[in-house]
LOROBA-599566 format. One record per residue: residue in one letter; x, y, z of N, C-alpha, C in turn; residue number from 1. Coordinates in Angstrom, 2 decimals, decimal comma, always signed. Each point is the difference from the previous one (the first is absolute). Layout:
<nodes>
resn/neast/nnorth/nup/caeast/canorth/caup/ceast/cnorth/cup/resi
a/X/Y/Z/X/Y/Z/X/Y/Z/NUM
...
</nodes>
This chain:
<nodes>
resn/neast/nnorth/nup/caeast/canorth/caup/ceast/cnorth/cup/resi
x/+4,77/+22,14/-16,41/+0,24/+0,34/+1,61/-1,26/-1,01/+0,06/1
x/-0,74/-0,26/+0,76/-1,47/-0,56/+0,32/-0,75/+1,18/+0,88/2
x/-1,57/-0,59/-0,08/-0,21/+1,02/+0,76/+0,21/-0,11/+1,49/3
x/-0,35/+0,97/+0,97/+0,38/+0,12/+1,49/-0,80/-0,96/+0,41/4
x/+0,78/-0,70/+1,22/-0,86/-0,85/+1,11/-1,02/+0,06/+0,67/5
x/-0,79/-0,84/+0,14/-1,61/+0,07/+0,54/+0,36/+0,63/+1,46/6
x/-0,97/+0,86/+0,70/+0,53/-0,04/+1,42/+0,01/-1,01/+0,72/7
x/+0,82/+0,22/+1,20/+0,46/-1,10/+0,93/-1,41/-1,23/+0,28/8
x/-1,03/+0,61/+0,60/-1,12/-0,46/+0,49/-0,80/-1,01/-0,96/9
x/-0,29/+1,09/-1,14/-0,26/-1,03/-1,04/+0,58/-1,71/-0,36/10
x/+1,93/+0,30/-0,38/+0,64/-0,85/+0,22/-0,23/-1,18/+0,78/11
x/+0,38/+0,35/+1,50/-0,52/-0,78/+0,84/-1,17/-0,98/+0,47/12
x/-1,23/+1,27/-0,68/-1,07/-1,23/-0,36/-0,34/-0,78/-0,91/13
x/+1,23/+0,31/-1,28/+0,45/-1,19/-0,85/+0,37/-1,38/+0,20/14
x/+1,19/-0,04/+1,07/+0,73/-0,29/+0,43/-0,54/-0,59/+0,99/15
x/-1,11/+0,11/+0,66/-0,63/-1,00/+1,05/-0,90/-0,34/-0,73/16
x/-0,72/+0,00/-1,05/-1,22/-0,71/-0,02/+0,99/-0,85/-1,25/17
x/+1,03/-0,06/-0,71/+0,25/-0,58/-0,85/+0,95/-1,21/+0,79/18
x/+0,43/+0,51/+1,15/+0,50/-1,25/+0,73/-1,17/-0,86/+0,51/19
x/-0,84/+0,43/+0,77/-1,06/-0,65/+0,04/-0,85/-0,70/-0,66/20
x/-0,41/+0,02/-1,61/-0,23/-0,38/-0,87/+1,06/-1,34/-0,05/21
x/+1,26/+0,50/-0,29/+0,87/-1,09/-0,25/-0,30/-1,30/+1,11/22
x/-0,21/+0,39/+1,30/+0,27/-1,08/+0,73/-1,41/-1,00/+0,09/23
x/-1,28/+1,10/-0,23/-1,25/-0,65/-0,35/+0,07/-1,15/-0,68/24
x/+1,10/+0,44/-1,18/-0,28/-0,82/-1,04/+1,30/-1,19/+0,31/25
x/+0,93/+0,23/+0,65/+0,78/-1,16/+0,76/-0,63/-1,10/+0,94/26
x/-0,97/+0,53/+0,92/-0,06/-0,52/+1,03/-1,50/-0,84/-0,60/27
x/-1,19/+1,37/-0,43/-0,99/-1,06/-0,54/+0,15/-0,91/-1,15/28
x/+0,82/-0,13/-0,51/+0,64/-0,96/-1,28/+0,29/-1,16/+0,42/29
x/+0,46/+0,05/+1,22/+0,84/-1,27/+0,74/-1,04/-0,34/+0,46/30
x/-1,01/+0,53/+0,63/-0,97/-0,67/+0,96/-0,84/-0,45/-1,64/31
x/-0,31/+0,21/-0,73/-0,64/-0,48/-0,60/+0,45/-1,30/-0,82/32
x/+1,29/+0,34/-0,08/+0,88/-1,17/-1,12/-0,16/-1,06/+1,25/33
x/+0,21/+0,11/+1,31/-0,01/-1,06/+0,88/-1,18/-1,11/-0,05/34
x/-1,18/+0,73/+0,21/-1,19/-0,54/+0,20/-0,37/-0,62/-1,34/35
x/+0,40/+0,27/-1,45/-0,28/-0,74/-0,94/+0,84/-1,15/-0,57/36
x/+1,37/+0,27/+0,65/+1,16/-0,79/-0,39/-0,24/-1,61/+0,22/37
x/-1,16/-0,21/+1,12/+0,07/-1,52/+0,25/+1,24/-0,39/+0,43/38
x/+0,76/+0,89/+0,99/+0,98/-0,74/+0,51/+1,67/+0,03/-0,65/39
x/-0,19/+0,71/-1,58/+0,97/-0,22/-0,60/+0,92/+1,53/+0,42/40
x/+1,03/+0,09/+0,26/+0,80/+1,22/+0,47/+0,66/+0,22/-1,25/41
x/+0,59/-0,24/-1,12/+0,29/+0,05/-1,00/-1,46/+0,90/-1,15/42
x/-1,45/-0,52/+0,24/-0,77/+1,08/-0,60/-0,26/+1,00/+0,87/43
x/+0,20/-0,26/+1,38/-0,33/+0,99/+0,61/+1,26/+1,49/-0,09/44
x/+0,49/-0,60/-0,10/+1,26/+0,93/-0,20/+0,12/+0,89/-1,61/45
x/-0,53/-1,27/-0,72/-0,23/+1,17/-1,40/-1,37/+0,97/-0,29/46
x/-1,01/-0,55/+1,23/-0,98/+0,95/+0,03/+0,28/+1,28/+0,91/47
x/+1,44/+0,03/+0,41/-0,03/+0,89/+0,87/+0,81/+0,97/-0,56/48
x/+0,91/-0,72/-1,06/+0,86/+0,58/-0,42/-0,67/+1,31/-1,15/49
x/-0,39/-0,94/-1,04/-0,71/+0,67/-1,07/-0,93/+1,41/+0,07/50
x/-0,75/-0,26/+0,83/-0,69/+1,58/+0,66/+1,00/+1,25/+0,24/51
x/+0,86/-0,75/+1,20/+1,06/+0,80/+0,31/+0,75/+0,70/-0,95/52
x/+0,73/-0,35/-0,73/+0,61/+0,60/-1,80/-0,54/+0,52/-0,76/53
x/-1,99/-0,16/+0,20/-0,74/+0,69/-1,09/+0,11/+1,15/+0,90/54
x/-0,22/+0,58/+1,00/-0,33/+1,13/+0,83/+0,94/+0,89/-0,03/55
x/+0,91/-0,53/+0,30/+1,18/+0,62/-0,06/+0,64/+1,39/-1,55/56
x/-0,65/-0,96/-1,16/+0,17/+0,64/-1,03/-1,68/+1,49/+0,14/57
x/-1,15/-0,82/+0,53/-0,68/+1,11/-0,17/+0,52/+1,10/+0,82/58
x/+0,10/-0,13/+1,36/+0,35/+0,82/+1,19/+1,02/+1,11/-0,68/59
x/+1,48/-0,54/-0,50/+0,66/+0,69/-0,32/-0,11/+0,70/-1,00/60
x/-0,75/-0,55/-1,19/-0,12/+1,11/-1,48/-1,41/+1,51/+1,03/61
x/-0,87/-0,73/+0,75/-0,96/+1,20/+0,21/+0,67/+0,92/+1,54/62
x/+0,65/-0,33/+0,42/+0,80/+0,78/+1,27/+0,91/+0,28/-0,06/63
x/+0,84/-0,20/-1,09/+1,40/+0,33/-0,11/+0,05/+1,66/-0,78/64
x/-0,73/+0,47/-0,15/+0,08/+1,60/-0,72/-0,46/+0,30/+1,31/65
x/-0,66/-0,56/+1,07/-0,98/+0,99/+1,36/+1,60/-0,14/+0,85/66
x/+0,52/-1,09/+0,22/+1,16/+0,29/+1,27/+1,05/-0,72/+0,02/67
x/-0,09/-0,90/-1,27/+1,36/-0,74/-0,58/-0,08/-1,39/+0,16/68
x/-1,61/-0,47/+0,88/-0,29/-1,22/-0,19/+0,84/-0,57/+1,13/69
x/+0,92/+0,11/+1,04/+1,32/-0,61/+0,33/-1,31/-1,65/+0,70/70
x/-0,72/+0,53/+0,57/-0,55/-1,24/+1,23/+0,76/-0,75/+0,76/71
x/+1,45/+0,60/+0,27/+1,28/-0,82/-0,06/+1,01/+0,94/+1,50/72
x/-0,21/-0,19/+1,07/+1,03/+0,52/+1,01/+1,38/-0,04/-0,95/73
x/+0,48/-0,67/-0,42/+1,13/-0,36/-0,58/+0,34/+0,47/-0,87/74
x/-0,93/+0,05/-1,18/-0,17/+0,98/-1,31/+0,41/+1,01/+0,58/75
x/-0,87/+0,89/+0,69/-0,15/+1,66/+0,46/+1,15/+0,23/+0,40/76
x/+0,84/-0,88/+0,75/+1,41/+0,58/+1,03/+0,87/-0,25/-1,36/77
x/-0,05/-0,93/-0,97/+1,18/-0,27/-1,04/-0,03/+1,42/-0,73/78
x/-1,46/+0,65/-0,49/-0,14/+1,26/-0,65/+0,49/+1,12/+0,82/79
x/-0,06/-0,09/+1,08/+0,60/+1,24/+1,16/+1,29/+0,11/+0,06/80
x/+0,71/-1,36/-0,07/+1,43/+0,11/-0,25/+0,71/+0,36/-0,80/81
x/-0,51/-0,32/-1,48/+0,01/+0,24/-0,70/-0,35/+1,43/-0,87/82
x/-0,38/+0,90/+0,93/-0,37/+1,12/+0,05/-1,11/+0,17/-0,83/83
x/-1,29/-1,32/-0,03/-1,31/+0,52/-1,24/-0,76/+0,52/+0,87/84
x/-0,15/+0,29/+1,45/-0,80/+0,21/+0,23/+0,45/+0,62/+1,49/85
x/-0,68/+1,05/+0,65/+0,60/+0,74/+1,34/-0,14/-1,36/+1,11/86
x/+1,00/+0,40/+0,63/+0,02/-1,13/+1,28/-0,73/+0,51/+1,13/87
x/-0,70/+1,32/+0,30/-1,30/-0,02/+0,86/-1,03/-0,44/-0,51/88
x/-0,23/-0,24/-1,58/-1,37/-0,59/-0,05/-0,14/-1,85/-0,11/89
x/+1,61/-0,38/+0,33/-0,30/-1,11/+0,47/-0,57/-1,04/+1,33/90
x/+0,06/+0,94/+0,90/-0,99/-0,39/+0,84/-1,21/-0,54/+0,10/91
x/-0,33/+1,37/-0,74/-1,66/+0,09/-0,14/-0,52/-1,51/-1,19/92
x/+1,29/+0,06/-1,37/-0,49/-1,04/-0,52/-0,09/-1,31/+0,60/93
x/+1,15/-0,23/+0,69/+0,02/-1,84/+0,92/-1,33/+0,23/+0,81/94
x/-0,54/+0,94/+0,79/-0,79/-0,11/+1,06/-1,53/-0,28/-1,02/95
x/-0,39/+0,57/-1,32/-0,85/-0,19/-0,83/-0,12/-1,43/-0,43/96
x/+1,01/+0,05/-0,44/+0,17/-1,38/-0,53/-0,11/-1,08/+1,25/97
x/+0,66/-0,24/+1,24/-0,54/-0,94/+0,95/-1,54/+0,51/+0,36/98
x/-0,38/+0,73/+0,22/-1,96/+0,68/+0,43/-0,84/-0,67/-1,30/99
x/+0,76/+0,06/-0,99/-0,72/-0,57/-1,01/-0,11/-1,32/-0,82/100
x/+1,44/-0,81/+1,04/+0,10/-1,37/-0,26/-0,94/-0,51/+0,77/101
x/-0,02/+0,36/+1,21/-0,82/-0,59/+1,16/-1,74/-0,27/-0,01/102
x/+0,23/+1,37/-0,39/-1,56/-0,05/-0,73/-0,56/-1,08/-0,59/103
x/+0,86/+0,08/-1,47/-0,03/-0,89/-0,99/-0,15/-1,93/+0,14/104
x/+0,37/+0,26/+1,45/+0,24/-1,58/+1,12/-1,57/-0,29/+0,11/105
x/-0,14/+1,43/+0,74/-1,83/-0,18/+0,43/-0,83/+0,42/-0,88/106
x/+0,13/+0,18/-1,48/-0,82/-0,03/-0,87/-0,17/-1,38/-0,64/107
x/+1,01/-0,49/-0,18/-0,24/-1,47/-0,56/-0,19/-0,75/+1,16/108
x/-0,14/+0,25/+1,24/-0,35/-0,97/+1,39/-1,75/+0,05/-0,33/109
x/-0,42/+1,30/+0,33/-1,34/+0,19/-0,04/-0,64/-0,64/-2,04/110
x/+0,50/+0,41/-0,60/-0,97/-0,92/-0,87/+0,33/-1,04/-0,26/111
x/+0,57/-1,31/+0,53/-0,02/-1,12/+0,32/-0,34/-0,59/+1,70/112
x/-0,95/+1,40/+0,42/-0,90/-0,36/+1,19/+1,36/-0,69/+1,18/113
x/+1,15/+0,43/-0,19/+0,75/+0,21/+1,48/+0,12/+0,99/+1,16/114
x/+0,91/-0,77/+0,81/-0,07/+1,59/+0,68/+0,77/+0,70/-0,57/115
x/+0,08/+1,79/+0,21/+0,74/+0,58/-0,93/+1,37/-0,12/+0,74/116
x/+0,47/-0,20/+0,68/+1,85/+0,17/+0,16/-0,24/-1,72/+0,84/117
x/+1,31/-1,08/-0,13/+0,58/-0,97/+0,94/+1,37/+0,25/-0,05/118
x/+0,46/-0,54/+1,27/+1,82/+0,18/-0,51/+0,02/-1,40/-0,43/119
x/+1,18/+0,29/-1,23/+0,45/-1,18/-0,66/+0,90/-0,64/+0,73/120
x/-0,30/-1,48/-0,47/+0,96/-1,19/+0,59/+0,24/-0,82/-0,73/121
x/-0,07/+0,42/-1,19/+0,80/-0,84/-1,11/+1,73/+0,32/+0,01/122
x/+0,73/-0,96/+0,72/+1,49/+0,00/+0,16/+0,22/+0,07/-1,46/123
x/+0,97/+0,94/-0,30/+0,78/+0,25/-1,45/+1,44/+0,35/+0,53/124
x/+1,03/-0,55/+0,81/+1,18/+0,08/+0,06/+1,30/-0,70/-0,27/125
x/+0,95/+0,69/+0,52/+1,18/-1,07/-0,64/+0,93/+0,63/-1,09/126
x/+1,30/-0,13/+0,32/+0,85/+0,94/-0,91/-0,32/+0,05/-1,66/127
x/-0,78/-1,09/-0,71/-0,35/-0,12/-0,97/-1,08/+1,09/-0,50/128
x/-0,79/-0,15/+0,79/-1,49/+0,81/-0,26/+0,84/+1,03/+0,04/129
x/+0,88/+0,84/+0,92/+0,57/+1,21/+0,04/+0,66/+0,35/-1,09/130
x/+1,04/-1,12/-0,58/+0,48/+0,43/-1,01/-0,93/+0,34/-1,01/131
x/-0,98/-0,84/-0,39/-0,63/+0,06/-0,74/-1,04/+0,91/-0,12/132
x/-0,23/+1,10/+1,59/-0,68/+1,23/-0,21/+0,94/+1,31/-0,67/133
x/+1,74/-0,44/+0,16/+0,84/+0,93/-0,37/+0,08/-0,29/-1,42/134
x/-0,33/-1,13/-0,41/+0,28/-0,02/-1,39/-1,18/+0,45/-1,04/135
x/-1,30/+0,29/+0,34/-1,11/+0,11/-0,34/+0,15/+1,65/+0,04/136
x/+0,30/+0,67/+1,35/-0,19/+1,08/-0,31/+1,25/+0,67/-0,59/137
x/+0,59/-0,65/-0,52/+1,68/+0,53/-0,43/-0,42/+0,12/-1,40/138
x/-0,58/-1,24/-0,72/-0,76/-0,17/-1,07/-0,75/+1,19/-0,41/139
x/-1,00/+0,38/+0,80/-1,32/+0,80/-0,05/+0,94/+1,47/-0,50/140
x/+0,76/+0,04/+1,09/+0,33/+1,96/-0,42/+0,97/+0,07/-0,81/141
x/+0,52/-1,39/-0,24/+1,34/+0,03/-1,30/-1,26/+0,42/-1,09/142
x/-0,84/-0,78/-0,52/-1,40/+0,17/-0,78/-0,51/+1,40/-0,65/143
x/-0,19/+0,41/+1,91/-0,46/+1,28/-0,51/+0,70/+0,99/-0,44/144
x/+1,34/-0,03/+0,14/+1,03/+1,25/-0,08/+0,48/-0,75/-1,75/145
x/-0,41/-1,17/-0,03/+0,97/+0,03/-1,40/-1,57/+0,35/-0,67/146
x/-1,29/-0,19/+0,06/-0,93/+0,25/-0,71/-0,07/+1,30/-0,06/147
x/+0,33/+0,73/+0,99/-0,14/+1,85/+0,29/+0,96/+0,21/-1,39/148
x/+0,96/-0,60/+0,46/+0,90/+0,61/-1,43/+0,11/-0,22/-1,19/149
x/-0,46/-1,07/-0,05/-0,23/-0,21/-1,54/-1,15/-0,69/-0,92/150
x/-1,04/-0,07/+0,84/-1,32/-0,42/-0,48/-0,71/+0,51/+1,36/151
x/-0,63/+0,86/-0,03/-0,57/+0,87/+0,79/-1,75/-0,01/+0,31/152
x/-0,17/-0,47/-1,35/-1,57/-0,19/-0,11/-0,58/-1,27/+0,02/153
x/+1,09/-1,01/+0,09/+0,25/-1,55/+0,40/-0,45/-0,02/+1,28/154
x/+0,57/+1,16/+1,32/+0,11/-0,56/+0,90/-0,79/-0,60/+0,86/155
x/-1,32/+0,43/-0,42/-1,44/-1,05/+1,10/+0,22/-1,50/-0,78/156
x/+0,40/-0,49/-1,33/-0,19/-1,22/-0,49/+1,52/-0,50/+0,83/157
x/+1,17/+0,75/+0,08/+0,65/-0,78/+0,58/+0,55/-0,02/+1,54/158
x/-0,97/+0,55/+0,56/+0,02/-0,44/+1,51/-0,90/-1,11/+0,35/159
x/-1,35/+0,32/-1,14/-1,06/-1,11/+0,36/+0,72/-1,21/-0,13/160
x/+0,92/-0,22/-1,04/+0,17/-1,31/-0,60/+1,13/-0,20/+0,72/161
x/+0,87/+0,53/+1,02/+1,39/-0,53/+0,60/-0,65/-0,45/+1,14/162
x/-0,83/+0,72/+0,28/-0,92/-0,80/+1,52/-1,04/-0,66/-0,18/163
x/-0,19/-0,67/-1,86/-0,52/-1,26/+0,28/+0,83/-0,83/-0,48/164
x/+1,07/+0,23/-0,36/+1,12/-1,37/+0,33/+0,77/+0,18/+0,82/165
x/+0,11/+0,96/+1,23/+0,76/-0,30/+0,81/-1,04/-0,65/+1,18/166
x/-1,03/+0,13/+0,00/-0,93/-0,97/+0,61/+0,00/-1,74/-0,33/167
x/+0,92/-0,57/-0,96/+0,37/-1,01/-0,45/+1,32/-0,30/+0,35/168
x/+0,74/+0,63/-0,34/+1,59/-0,12/+0,20/+0,98/+0,05/+1,07/169
x/-0,62/+0,68/+1,39/+0,13/+0,13/+1,03/-0,21/-1,11/+0,94/170
x/+0,17/-0,01/+1,06/-0,22/-0,98/+1,03/-1,02/+0,89/+1,10/171
x/-0,34/+1,40/-0,05/-0,87/+0,60/+0,54/-1,24/+0,27/-0,39/172
x/+0,21/-0,17/-1,18/-1,32/+0,71/-1,21/+0,11/+1,27/+0,14/173
x/+0,87/+1,16/+0,47/+0,59/+0,98/-0,94/-1,06/+1,52/+0,76/174
x/+0,24/+0,04/+1,39/-1,00/+0,97/+0,62/+0,56/+1,15/-0,65/175
x/+1,15/+0,36/+0,22/+1,29/+0,99/-0,78/-0,89/+1,29/+0,43/176
x/-0,67/+0,53/+0,88/-0,86/+0,88/+0,71/+0,11/+0,16/+1,29/177
x/+0,19/+0,92/+0,57/+0,07/-0,22/+1,59/-1,52/+0,70/+0,42/178
x/-0,63/+0,70/-0,98/-1,30/+0,74/+0,52/-0,99/-1,57/+0,25/179
x/+0,41/-0,80/-1,30/-1,04/-1,04/-0,54/+0,41/-1,26/+1,19/180
x/+1,50/-0,15/+0,08/+0,17/-0,70/+0,98/-0,86/+0,44/+1,76/181
x/+0,46/+1,06/+0,13/-0,62/+0,53/+1,49/-1,77/-0,67/+0,09/182
x/-0,71/+0,32/-1,52/-1,44/-0,14/-0,11/-0,13/-1,58/-0,02/183
x/+1,08/-0,72/-0,49/-0,55/-1,23/-0,11/+0,29/-1,09/+0,93/184
x/+0,46/+1,37/+1,37/+0,36/-0,97/+1,57/-0,99/+0,13/+0,85/185
x/-1,13/+0,33/-0,60/-1,36/+0,21/+0,43/-1,04/-0,75/-0,62/186
x/+0,24/-0,75/-0,37/-0,94/-1,23/-0,99/+0,44/-1,67/+0,47/187
x/-0,93/-1,19/+0,26/+0,38/-1,25/-0,01/-0,30/-0,65/-0,90/188
x/+0,05/+0,75/-1,33/-1,01/-0,54/-0,91/+1,66/-0,48/-1,23/189
x/-0,31/-0,73/-1,06/+1,24/-0,30/-0,82/+1,00/+0,97/-0,09/190
x/+0,04/+1,22/-0,14/+0,86/+0,74/-0,38/+0,55/+0,83/+1,51/191
x/-0,32/-0,67/+1,11/+0,31/+0,88/+1,26/+1,59/-0,59/+0,21/192
x/+0,27/+0,69/+0,89/+1,38/-0,29/+0,76/-0,06/+0,08/+1,36/193
x/+0,87/-0,93/+0,81/-0,15/+0,31/+1,47/+0,76/+1,37/+0,27/194
x/-0,74/+0,81/+1,00/+0,43/+1,42/+0,16/+1,66/-0,14/+0,05/195
x/-0,09/-0,50/+0,84/+1,51/-0,81/+1,01/+1,05/+0,28/-1,11/196
x/+0,10/-0,37/-1,20/+0,13/-0,17/-1,41/+0,27/+1,28/-0,70/197
x/-1,04/+1,02/-0,03/+0,34/+1,36/-0,73/+1,20/+0,36/+0,58/198
x/+0,78/+0,30/+0,51/+0,77/+1,24/+0,34/+1,24/-0,96/-0,55/199
x/+0,46/-0,99/+0,02/+1,13/-0,43/-1,17/-0,75/+0,12/-1,15/200
x/-0,72/-0,31/-0,66/-0,53/+0,17/-1,30/+0,16/+1,21/-0,55/201
x/-0,01/+1,40/+0,83/+0,02/+1,07/-0,21/+1,03/+0,34/-0,39/202
x/+1,16/-0,63/+1,26/+1,73/+0,32/-0,11/+0,04/-0,31/-1,27/203
x/-0,23/-1,62/-0,34/+0,58/-0,26/-1,17/-0,59/+1,11/-1,08/204
x/-1,41/+0,08/-0,25/+0,10/+1,07/-1,25/+0,77/+0,93/+0,32/205
x/+0,22/+0,62/+0,59/+0,88/+1,59/+0,47/+1,25/-0,38/-1,04/206
x/+0,53/-1,09/+0,28/+1,51/-0,54/+0,10/-0,39/-0,15/-1,29/207
x/-0,42/-0,92/-0,95/-0,70/-0,14/-1,06/+0,23/+1,26/-0,66/208
x/-0,71/+1,03/+0,26/-0,35/+1,09/-0,95/+1,21/+0,92/-0,06/209
x/+0,86/-0,16/+1,12/+0,95/+1,24/+0,53/+1,81/-0,78/-1,17/210
x/-0,26/-1,23/-0,29/+0,81/-0,52/-0,63/-0,54/+0,36/-1,98/211
x/-1,08/-0,02/+0,29/-0,53/+0,19/-1,54/+0,26/+1,49/-0,30/212
x/+0,22/+1,15/+0,75/+0,21/+0,96/-0,46/+1,34/+0,64/-0,87/213
x/+1,71/-0,51/+0,94/+0,60/+0,00/-0,53/+0,48/-0,79/-1,57/214
x/-0,65/-0,78/+0,10/+0,18/-1,06/-0,90/-1,15/+0,36/-1,55/215
x/-0,65/+1,13/+0,35/-1,23/+0,47/-1,22/+1,22/+1,40/-0,08/216
x/+0,80/+0,31/+0,82/+0,92/+1,34/-0,38/+0,68/-0,45/-1,31/217
x/+0,58/-1,20/+0,10/+1,17/-0,38/-0,91/-0,68/-0,47/-1,18/218
x/-1,25/-0,86/+0,44/-0,72/-0,51/-1,52/-0,45/+0,81/-0,89/219
x/-0,55/+1,02/+0,47/-1,14/+0,88/-0,19/+0,39/+1,36/+0,08/220
x/+1,03/+1,15/-0,23/+0,68/+0,81/+0,14/-1,01/+1,16/-0,72/221
x/-0,18/+1,03/+0,72/-1,18/+0,77/-0,18/+0,74/+0,97/-1,50/222
x/-1,06/+0,06/-1,26/+0,19/+1,17/-1,41/+0,83/+1,10/+0,30/223
x/+1,00/+0,30/-0,51/+0,24/+0,89/+0,19/-0,50/+1,52/+0,08/224
x/-0,07/+0,62/+0,86/-0,78/+1,53/+0,05/-1,41/-0,31/+0,15/225
x/-0,14/-1,40/+0,47/-1,61/-0,33/+0,23/-0,15/-0,95/+1,37/226
x/-1,05/+0,34/+0,75/-0,22/-1,16/+1,00/-0,05/-1,24/-0,52/227
x/-0,25/-1,32/+0,32/-0,38/-0,95/-0,46/-1,67/-0,35/+0,53/228
x/-0,72/+0,55/-0,46/-1,70/-0,42/+0,78/-0,90/+0,63/-1,42/229
x/-1,03/-0,39/+0,96/-1,37/-0,23/-1,17/-0,76/+1,65/+0,40/230
x/+0,04/+0,42/+0,83/-1,31/+1,37/+0,59/+1,33/+0,79/+0,85/231
x/+0,84/-0,14/-0,19/+1,31/+0,74/+1,36/-0,27/+1,73/-0,69/232
x/+0,27/+0,97/+0,73/-0,01/+1,20/-0,01/+0,82/+0,57/+1,01/233
x/+0,13/-1,06/+0,95/+1,09/+0,69/+0,95/-0,47/-0,88/+1,61/234
x/+0,76/+0,13/+1,01/+0,13/-0,97/+1,53/-1,28/-0,27/+0,26/235
x/-1,26/+0,67/-0,60/-0,70/-0,33/+0,73/-1,54/-0,60/-0,59/236
x/+0,42/-0,46/-1,18/-0,89/-1,04/-0,53/+0,83/-0,78/-0,32/237
x/-1,09/-1,21/+0,15/+0,44/-1,35/+0,31/-0,63/-0,97/-1,51/238
x/+1,13/-0,98/-0,51/-0,15/-0,42/-1,17/-0,57/-1,54/-0,43/239
x/-0,12/-0,83/+1,24/-0,36/-0,69/-0,40/-0,51/-1,16/+0,96/240
x/-0,22/-0,92/+0,21/-0,84/-1,26/+0,46/+0,87/-0,77/+1,09/241
x/-1,04/-1,08/+0,42/+0,88/-1,04/+0,30/-1,07/-0,78/+1,17/242
x/+0,11/-1,76/-0,23/-0,99/-1,24/+1,34/+0,54/+0,32/+1,06/243
</nodes>
């Protein structure tokens, strides 16, 4: 049995701060990469990818014991569906993640002498992009659930490496996170997305996450007499994370 979960306000602080640092890294590294890449989009994307994967490993490692380090509404919804967190905690988690994400955009903009927020204008639309987001989120959730079942200590690395890979194998560059998608709708920089394209991305992400749940049940059955978690003591305790 693990230790009792942290009080909800402490967990919400961890979720909000963690998501803020994640988005500040995504947006900030995108700005830096674009400025230094000299117009080479591949180099700019690489400069955006590596910091994002790296910060996920760090944030999940340090905040996982506090809040589960979801940083992602899709992940919180998956855990609630599986009975690994209480449904009444889902809305506060999502609110903290979304608020933290937008704060992260503000922080990144201020560090690079930009206006705190701007309405995103970078078009990311079409069936292929939406399908890519569903695939990316499906992959992320499947990796998290499989990791929790068979390699819980490796989950921070599994998530960081999954997002690093998905930046390159998906046409959308793998947002895979509704809170991060919303936050990136308020920047016109390299990592931005047109605000009007945000709802479609979020819907695709939720569909991908929903499909991953039954697939994980089939592939990763719980051990007999024990829940397949790393810090689980009951339905109020979150297991682990996501981008």
